C-alpha positions as CSV (number, residue, x, y, z in Angstrom):
1,M,229.4,40.1,130.6
2,D,229.8,36.6,132.1
3,E,229.6,34.8,128.8
4,E,232.6,33.2,127.0
5,Y,233.8,34.6,123.7
6,D,236.2,33.4,121.0
7,V,237.7,36.8,120.7
8,I,237.5,40.1,122.7
9,V,238.5,43.1,120.7
10,L,239.5,46.2,122.6
11,G,239.4,49.6,120.9
12,T,237.2,50.7,118.0
13,G,239.9,52.0,115.7
14,L,239.7,51.1,112.0
15,K,242.0,48.1,112.3
16,E,240.1,46.7,115.3
17,C,236.7,47.2,113.6
18,I,237.8,45.6,110.4
19,L,239.1,42.6,112.3
20,S,236.0,42.2,114.5
21,G,233.9,42.4,111.2
22,L,236.1,39.7,109.5
23,L,236.1,37.4,112.5
24,S,232.3,37.7,113.0
25,V,231.7,36.9,109.3
26,D,233.9,33.8,109.9
27,G,231.4,32.7,112.6
28,L,233.5,33.5,115.7
29,K,231.8,34.9,118.8
30,V,233.2,38.4,119.2
31,L,232.8,40.9,122.0
32,H,234.0,44.4,121.1
33,M,234.8,46.9,123.9
34,D,236.1,50.5,124.0
35,R,236.9,52.8,126.9
36,N,235.6,55.8,124.8
37,D,231.9,56.6,124.3
38,Y,232.3,56.9,120.5
39,Y,233.5,54.6,117.6
40,G,236.7,55.1,115.8
41,G,239.5,55.6,118.3
42,E,242.3,57.4,116.4
43,S,240.4,57.0,113.2
44,T,237.3,59.0,114.2
45,S,235.9,62.1,112.4
46,L,235.4,65.3,114.4
47,N,233.0,68.2,113.8
48,L,234.4,71.7,114.0
49,T,233.6,72.2,117.7
50,Q,235.2,68.9,118.6
51,L,238.3,69.7,116.5
52,W,238.6,73.1,118.2
53,K,238.4,71.5,121.6
54,H,240.8,68.7,120.7
55,F,243.6,71.1,119.6
56,K,242.8,74.4,121.3
57,G,241.1,73.4,124.5
58,E,238.2,75.7,123.8
59,D,234.9,75.0,122.1
60,K,234.1,78.3,120.2
61,P,235.4,78.3,116.6
62,P,235.1,81.5,114.6
63,E,231.7,81.9,112.9
64,Q,233.2,82.6,109.4
65,L,234.3,78.9,109.2
66,G,230.7,77.9,108.9
67,A,228.4,75.5,110.9
68,S,230.2,73.0,113.1
69,R,227.9,70.1,112.0
70,D,229.0,70.5,108.4
71,Y,232.5,69.4,109.3
72,N,233.8,65.8,109.4
73,V,237.5,66.1,110.0
74,D,239.4,62.9,109.9
75,M,242.1,62.0,112.2
76,F,243.6,60.0,109.3
77,M,243.0,59.3,105.7
78,M,242.0,57.2,102.6
79,A,241.7,54.0,100.6
80,N,242.8,51.9,97.6
81,G,243.6,48.4,96.6
82,S,243.5,46.0,99.5
83,L,241.0,47.9,101.6
84,V,238.6,47.9,98.6
85,R,238.9,44.1,98.4
86,I,238.1,43.8,102.1
87,L,235.1,46.1,101.7
88,I,233.7,43.9,98.9
89,H,234.7,40.6,100.6
90,T,232.7,41.5,103.7
91,D,229.8,43.3,101.8
92,V,230.4,46.3,104.1
93,T,229.8,48.5,101.0
94,K,226.0,48.1,101.9
95,Y,226.6,50.6,104.7
96,L,228.8,53.1,103.0
97,N,228.8,55.5,100.0
98,F,232.2,56.2,98.4
99,K,233.3,58.7,95.9
100,A,236.4,58.7,93.8
101,V,239.2,61.1,94.8
102,D,239.7,63.6,91.9
103,G,243.5,63.7,91.6
104,S,246.7,61.8,92.4
105,F,249.8,64.0,92.3
106,V,253.5,64.0,93.0
107,Y,256.0,66.7,94.0
108,N,259.0,66.6,91.8
109,K,261.7,69.3,91.2
110,S,259.8,72.0,93.1
111,K,256.5,71.5,91.3
112,I,253.3,69.4,91.6
113,Y,252.5,67.0,88.7
114,K,249.7,64.6,88.0
115,V,251.0,61.0,88.5
116,P,251.1,59.2,85.1
117,A,249.9,55.6,85.6
118,T,249.8,54.2,82.0
119,D,252.0,54.2,78.9
120,V,249.6,56.8,77.3
121,E,249.8,59.1,80.3
122,A,253.6,58.7,80.4
123,L,253.9,60.1,76.9
124,K,251.8,63.1,77.8
125,S,253.4,63.8,81.2
126,P,255.4,67.1,81.6
127,L,257.3,65.2,84.4
128,M,259.7,63.8,81.9
129,G,261.7,64.9,78.9
130,L,261.0,63.4,75.4
131,F,263.6,60.5,75.6
132,E,262.7,59.7,79.2
133,K,259.0,59.5,78.2
134,R,259.8,56.9,75.6
135,R,261.8,54.8,78.1
136,A,259.1,55.2,80.8
137,R,256.4,54.1,78.2
138,K,258.3,50.9,77.5
139,F,258.6,50.2,81.2
140,F,254.8,50.9,81.8
141,I,254.0,48.5,78.9
142,Y,256.1,45.8,80.4
143,V,254.3,46.2,83.8
144,Q,250.9,46.3,82.2
145,D,251.5,43.2,80.2
146,Y,253.2,41.3,83.1
147,D,251.2,38.2,84.1
148,E,252.7,36.1,86.9
149,N,251.2,32.9,85.3
150,D,252.4,33.6,81.8
151,P,256.2,33.2,81.4
152,K,256.0,34.8,77.9
153,S,255.2,38.1,79.6
154,H,258.3,37.9,81.9
155,E,260.8,38.7,79.1
156,G,263.2,36.2,80.6
157,L,263.2,37.9,84.0
158,D,262.4,36.0,87.2
159,L,260.9,38.8,89.4
160,T,261.1,36.7,92.5
161,K,264.9,36.9,92.1
162,V,265.6,40.1,90.1
163,K,265.8,43.2,92.3
164,A,263.6,46.2,91.6
165,K,266.6,48.4,90.8
166,E,267.9,45.8,88.3
167,L,264.5,45.7,86.5
168,I,264.5,49.6,86.4
169,S,268.1,49.8,85.2
170,K,267.1,47.6,82.2
171,Y,264.9,50.4,81.0
172,G,267.5,53.1,81.9
173,L,265.1,55.3,83.8
174,E,266.4,58.5,85.5
175,D,266.4,59.0,89.3
176,D,263.5,61.5,89.3
177,T,261.4,59.0,87.3
178,I,262.3,56.2,89.7
179,D,261.3,58.5,92.5
180,F,257.8,59.2,91.4
181,I,257.2,55.6,90.2
182,G,258.4,54.1,93.5
183,H,256.7,56.5,95.9
184,A,253.6,57.9,94.1
185,L,252.6,54.8,92.0
186,A,254.0,51.8,94.0
187,L,253.4,53.7,97.2
188,Y,256.6,52.8,99.0
189,S,257.5,55.1,101.9
190,S,261.3,54.6,101.6
191,D,263.8,53.4,98.9
192,N,264.4,50.1,100.6
193,Y,262.2,48.4,97.9
194,L,265.0,48.9,95.3
195,D,267.0,46.1,96.9
196,Q,264.1,43.7,97.2
197,P,262.8,41.2,94.5
198,A,260.9,43.2,91.9
199,L,257.6,41.2,92.0
200,D,256.0,43.2,94.8
201,F,257.0,46.4,93.0
202,V,255.4,45.4,89.7
203,K,252.2,44.1,91.5
204,R,251.9,47.5,93.3
205,M,252.2,49.4,90.0
206,K,249.5,47.1,88.5
207,L,247.2,47.6,91.4
208,Y,247.5,51.4,91.0
209,A,246.7,51.3,87.3
210,E,243.8,48.8,87.9
211,S,242.3,50.9,90.7
212,L,242.6,54.0,88.5
213,A,240.7,52.3,85.7
214,R,238.1,51.0,88.1
215,F,237.1,54.2,89.7
216,Q,237.1,56.2,86.4
217,G,238.2,59.3,88.2
218,G,241.6,61.1,88.2
219,S,243.0,58.8,90.9
220,P,243.0,55.2,92.1
221,Y,241.6,56.3,95.5
222,I,238.1,56.4,96.9
223,Y,237.0,58.2,100.0
224,P,233.8,57.7,102.0
225,L,231.1,60.4,101.9
226,Y,231.0,62.1,105.4
227,G,234.6,61.1,106.1
228,L,236.6,58.1,107.3
229,G,234.8,58.0,110.6
230,E,232.1,56.1,108.7
231,L,234.4,53.2,108.1
232,P,234.8,51.8,111.6
233,Q,231.1,52.3,112.2
234,A,230.3,50.3,109.0
235,F,232.4,47.4,110.1
236,A,230.9,47.6,113.6
237,R,227.4,47.2,112.0
238,L,228.7,44.3,110.0
239,S,230.0,42.6,113.1
240,A,226.6,43.2,114.9
241,V,224.8,41.6,111.9
242,Y,226.9,38.5,112.4
243,G,226.2,38.3,116.1
244,G,229.1,40.5,117.5
245,T,228.4,42.3,120.7
246,Y,229.5,46.0,121.3
247,M,230.1,47.8,124.5
248,L,231.3,51.4,124.5
249,N,232.3,53.5,127.5
250,K,233.9,50.6,129.3
251,P,236.6,52.0,131.6
252,E,239.8,50.2,132.6
253,C,239.5,47.1,130.4
254,K,242.0,44.9,132.3
255,I,243.3,41.8,130.5
256,E,243.4,38.7,132.7
257,Y,245.9,35.8,132.2
258,G,245.9,32.2,133.3
259,D,248.8,30.4,135.0
260,D,250.2,29.4,131.6
261,G,250.5,33.1,130.7
262,K,247.7,32.9,128.1
263,V,244.8,35.4,128.1
264,I,241.6,34.1,129.8
265,G,239.4,37.2,129.8
266,V,238.9,41.0,130.2
267,T,237.6,42.7,133.4
268,S,235.8,46.0,133.4
269,E,233.7,47.5,136.2
270,G,234.0,44.4,138.3
271,E,232.8,42.0,135.6
272,T,234.9,39.6,133.7
273,A,234.1,38.4,130.1
274,K,236.0,35.1,129.4
275,C,237.8,34.6,126.0
276,K,240.4,32.6,124.2
277,K,242.1,35.6,122.4
278,V,242.3,39.4,122.7
279,V,242.8,41.8,119.8
280,C,243.6,45.4,120.8
281,D,245.4,48.6,119.9
282,P,248.7,49.5,121.7
283,S,247.1,51.7,124.3
284,Y,245.4,48.7,126.0
285,L,248.7,46.8,126.5
286,P,251.4,49.4,126.9
287,D,253.8,46.9,128.5
288,K,253.8,44.7,125.4
289,V,254.7,47.4,122.8
290,K,257.7,49.5,121.9
291,K,257.9,53.0,120.5
292,V,259.2,52.9,116.9
293,G,258.7,56.4,115.7
294,K,256.6,59.6,115.7
295,V,254.2,61.1,113.2
296,A,254.0,64.9,112.7
297,R,250.7,66.1,111.2
298,A,248.9,69.4,110.4
299,V,245.2,69.7,109.8
300,C,244.3,72.8,107.8
301,I,241.0,74.5,106.9
302,M,241.2,76.4,103.6
303,S,238.9,78.2,101.2
304,H,240.4,76.8,98.0
305,P,241.8,73.5,96.6
306,I,245.6,72.8,96.7
307,P,247.2,74.9,94.0
308,D,248.4,73.2,90.8
309,T,246.0,70.2,91.3
310,N,243.6,71.2,88.5
311,D,241.2,72.6,91.0
312,S,240.6,69.1,92.4
313,H,238.1,69.1,95.2
314,S,239.9,66.0,96.6
315,A,243.5,65.1,95.9
316,Q,246.6,63.3,97.3
317,V,250.1,64.8,96.7
318,I,253.0,62.6,97.6
319,V,256.3,64.3,98.3
320,P,259.1,61.7,98.0
321,Q,261.8,61.9,100.6
322,K,264.6,62.8,98.2
323,Q,262.8,65.9,96.9
324,L,263.0,67.4,100.4
325,G,266.3,65.9,101.4
326,R,264.5,63.8,104.1
327,K,264.6,60.2,105.3
328,S,260.8,59.8,104.8
329,D,258.1,60.9,102.4
330,M,255.6,63.7,103.2
331,Y,251.9,63.2,102.3
332,L,249.3,65.9,101.5
333,F,245.6,65.0,101.3
334,C,242.8,67.5,100.6
335,C,239.0,66.9,100.7
336,S,236.1,69.2,100.7
337,Y,232.3,69.8,100.6
338,A,232.3,67.5,97.6
339,H,232.7,64.6,100.1
340,N,230.4,66.2,102.7
341,V,233.3,66.8,105.1
342,A,233.1,70.7,105.2
343,P,230.7,73.5,104.4
344,K,230.3,74.7,100.8
345,G,233.5,76.5,99.7
346,K,235.7,75.0,102.4
347,F,238.5,72.5,102.0
348,I,240.3,70.4,104.6
349,A,243.9,69.5,104.0
350,F,246.2,67.2,105.9
351,V,250.0,67.2,105.8
352,S,251.8,64.3,107.5
353,T,255.2,62.7,107.7
354,E,257.3,60.5,109.9
355,A,258.8,63.0,112.4
356,E,262.6,63.4,112.2
357,T,262.8,66.2,114.8
358,D,260.8,67.5,117.7
359,D,259.4,70.5,115.9
360,P,256.4,69.5,113.7
361,K,255.9,73.1,112.5
362,V,259.3,73.4,110.9
363,E,259.3,69.9,109.6
364,L,255.9,70.2,107.9
365,E,256.6,73.7,106.5
366,P,257.6,72.5,103.0
367,G,254.2,70.6,102.7
368,I,252.2,73.4,104.2
369,K,253.8,75.9,101.7
370,L,252.3,73.9,98.9
371,L,248.8,74.5,100.2
372,G,248.7,78.3,99.6
373,P,246.7,80.5,102.1
374,V,245.3,78.7,105.1
375,D,242.3,79.8,107.2
376,E,243.2,77.7,110.3
377,I,245.9,75.3,111.1
378,F,246.3,72.7,113.8
379,Y,249.5,70.8,114.6
380,D,249.6,67.4,116.0
381,N,252.1,64.7,116.7
382,Y,251.8,61.2,118.1
383,D,254.1,58.3,118.9
384,R,254.0,55.1,116.9
385,Y,254.1,51.7,118.6
386,E,254.5,48.2,117.5
387,P,253.9,45.0,119.5
388,T,256.9,43.2,121.2
389,N,255.0,40.2,122.6
390,D,254.9,36.6,121.3
391,H,251.3,36.2,120.4
392,T,251.6,32.4,120.4
393,A,252.6,32.6,124.1
394,D,249.9,34.9,125.4
395,N,247.1,34.9,122.7
396,C,247.2,38.8,122.6
397,F,247.2,40.3,119.1
398,I,248.2,43.9,119.1
399,S,247.9,46.2,116.1
400,A,250.6,48.7,115.2
401,S,249.9,52.4,115.4
402,Y,248.9,54.3,112.2
403,D,251.9,55.6,110.2
404,P,251.9,58.9,108.3
405,T,250.8,57.4,104.9
406,T,247.5,58.7,103.6
407,H,246.6,55.7,101.4
408,F,245.9,52.9,103.9
409,E,248.0,50.2,102.3
410,T,250.1,49.7,105.5
411,T,247.0,49.7,107.7
412,V,245.3,47.0,105.6
413,N,248.5,44.9,105.4
414,D,248.7,44.9,109.2
415,V,245.1,43.8,109.4
416,I,245.6,40.9,106.9
417,Q,248.7,39.7,108.8
418,M,246.9,39.9,112.1
419,Y,243.9,38.0,110.7
420,T,246.3,35.2,109.7
421,K,247.9,35.1,113.1
422,I,244.5,35.0,114.9
423,T,242.8,32.4,112.7
424,G,245.8,30.5,111.3
425,K,244.5,30.9,107.7
426,A,245.0,33.4,104.9
427,L,242.3,36.0,104.2
428,D,240.8,35.1,100.8
429,L,240.5,38.4,99.0
430,S,239.8,37.0,95.5
431,V,236.6,39.0,94.9
432,D,234.9,40.5,91.9
433,L,236.3,44.0,92.0
434,S,233.6,45.3,89.7
435,A,231.4,45.3,92.8
436,A,233.3,48.4,93.9
437,S,231.8,51.4,92.4
438,A,232.3,55.0,93.5
439,T,229.1,57.1,93.8
440,E,228.4,59.3,90.9
441,E,227.9,63.0,91.3
């Protein structure tokens, strides 16, 4: 442990593992430590016995649920756009098999609908009436044809200045249509984007449509076989290949500072490893983070897919805030034996949202109702933290806690921003996306 490292990473959650992989690929000398004896932190996958113990404090699940080892229950969820670029950029796809998620759905006016992502789908979608379909189709064509470098495709609009709501009003779209486009296609978790420049909104819609075309499934999402717990381990392997060092089961990792307030190393079990920078999750530096919210979540074991999702063995349903009269969206995600995360005939569903009360059961009820009959249900809530420190003063780079979204965009954005702060350069994600292929049946 007495060596000197460029960076010490504390915690093996997904963000920390991606960063240690990226930094190792860049040629930095990385030491990665975790107080737990397993990879993954909050983003680990549990078998049925571990799940039972985690939520119920006992380790004997009922036999009718099947063999414990057949379960890989994620403590959080799935992937599109930016994460796929990072997977290809780092070549971590060598260590993982992915499969497309069958369906992407949205809850609108008390029903679940498939999310239309192209002009052709807009015309077929029962989400909208005849005239609205035509308006939506025109808008989708504008987005599909939009090219930042081709002014002809801008139709006289400067999207760095025009707000998203102004762009939408040009096409006369109804509130319910705006709701599903903003939340289920552009994947915003609130309506604040409407007052921001429209460029990000259009780029997000394009990303959804491109991902959908790439994976040739019913959704723009992919999900690792055997669950998300595979992701941190794959990045850990990547880091090791590039010379990164891993130490699990290291208790009381204490961060040491020099007289100038900058980090100089980490001490565990009486030994100190020297370093120039520390990357960690909020639990390692509780005095440098603040609580910014709380996530309420339910994990459900079922014997059927989510109703009204075309019998999809894996699906995401986004419930926009307005549809439930809430301040934040609710997310449903279901996966099954098709992704090797449950025994044959069993499905695992997650319902999550930003908590607005102290009662997750009541808050999550509208989402749980959409699941139909449930064999077992586990309720969970956890606080969300964000860093408050000045990383330029102490060289400590702290990730934000995971939010309730099930599609990873916020997770990866945090990673990309942290990478830039740590290295002083932008992460180059201009990769050949055709290298991302989802495993065939």
